[in-house]
N, C-alpha and C positions, 0 to 999 in steps of 0.2 A: 707669825705674821698673820694678820687678819685679812681674809679675802673680801674684797669689795664687790667684785663682779667676775663672772665667768661666762664665756660664750664660745661656741664652736666657730671656727673660721670657715668662711665660704671658700669654694674651690679657687676663685681668682686670688684671694688673699694667701692661700696655701702656695699657689704658683709663684706669687711675688716673693714670699718667704724663701722658697726653695731656690729661686733664681739668685737672690741676694747671697745666700749661704754658698751657693756654687761659685759665684763670682769672687767672693771675698776669701773663702776658705778651701774651695775645691771639694766640697762635700754636698751631697744631696740627702736630706733627711728621708728616712723610710718609715712611714707610719700610716696607720689607717684613720686615726682620730687626732685632730689638731684643735686644741682648746686654749684660748687666750684668757689669762687670769690677771686681774688688777688687784692691788693691795690697798688697804686703808691708809697706813701711815708711812708709805714710801712711794717713790716714783717708779719703782721697778714694775715692769709688766713682763710676764712669763708666758711662753707657749709650751703647753704640755703636749708632748707627742706620745700618743698611746699611754697617757697618764704620767709620763716622766718629764720633769722640768729641764728641757734640753735647749731651749732658746730663750733669750731675754732681750728686751729692748733697752739699749743704752743711748740716751738722747734721740729716741725714736728710730734708732737703727737696729735692725735685728742682727743678733750675733749669738754664737753658741755659748751656753753656760759652761762651767767647768765640767759638769757631768756630761753635757752634750758633746764637748770636745773629746772627752775620754771615750765616749761611745762611738764616735765617727772617725777618729784619727785623721784630722785635717793635715794638709801638707803646705799650707800657705799662712802668711802672717804669724810666724812663730818666733819667739825669742826664747833661747835656751839658757838656763842659769846653772851655775855650778852648785855643788853640794853645800857650800857655805852660805848660799843665799836662800836655800829651800825653806828653812824655818821662818825667816823673815817674810818671804813672799807668801807663805802659807798663813801667816798672821795678818796679811793685808798691807804689808809695807810696799812702798813704791820701789821700783827697780833702779839700781845704780849701775853705772857702767862697769865697775870692776867685777861684778857678779855674773856678767854675761859672757858666755863662751861661744855662742853662735846665734845667727839670725838668718831668716830667709831674706832674700834680696828684694822682696816685693813690699816692704814696709815703708810708708811715707809718714811724715809728721802729721799727727792728728788721727791716724788710723786706729781702729780697734784691733787689738792683737791678743794672742794667746801666749802665756808664759809657762814653759815646760821645764822640768828638771832633766839634767843630762843623763843620769844613769839608766832610767827606764823610759824616758820620753813622756811621762805622765804630765798632764796639764794641771797646774796648781792655781792659776789665776787668769783673769781677763783684765786687760789694761788698755790705756790709750797712749800711743807713742808720742813722745815730745820731740823726736828727731827722726830723720830718715834712717834706713837700715845701715848705710855706710858710716853713720856717725854714732852707732849704738855702743861700740866697744871703746875702751880707753881706761884711763886711770882714775877719773873722778866725775861726779855729776849724776843727777837724777835724769833718767831717760824714758821711764815709763810710769805713768800714774796708775795705781791699782784701782779697779772699779768693782771687782767681785773676786772672791778667793775661797779656797777650801775652808770650810768651817764657818763661813758667814751665814746670815739668816737665809739668803737665797739658796746657798748650797744645802742648807738643812731642810728647805721646804720640800714637802712631799705632797703631791697632788691629791 
């Protein structure tokens, strides 16, 4: 991915970012340097925290990347999938009801969420919920749109 621009965030922008992540995911990033990176041929914008791509903007909303989620271990907005769904989610597939084993109860339709695997709790993807938490499990239907996953260009980006 070609970098279009890079600039350090001002302290007020860092505070806004930290507040958003605390409210949405229950985590506060811990870094000395925050740098926003925009790319040439994609809408993704990333915030490097101490050089690591830990936050991305999805529809102008800051949220942890897969790497950031695995670094900070959030406890909110998490959908857990079974072993059968892992390879599909890791390849960028949307999440279907039958693959979900658990959700946190704070998910609403339209929320950005994290998708984790059940055996180790590692985050595999970031998605957008299509339904509320209480309607996530069941026999059929797509309930999460995948936005970013292990192995995509954003995951592979190094500052």
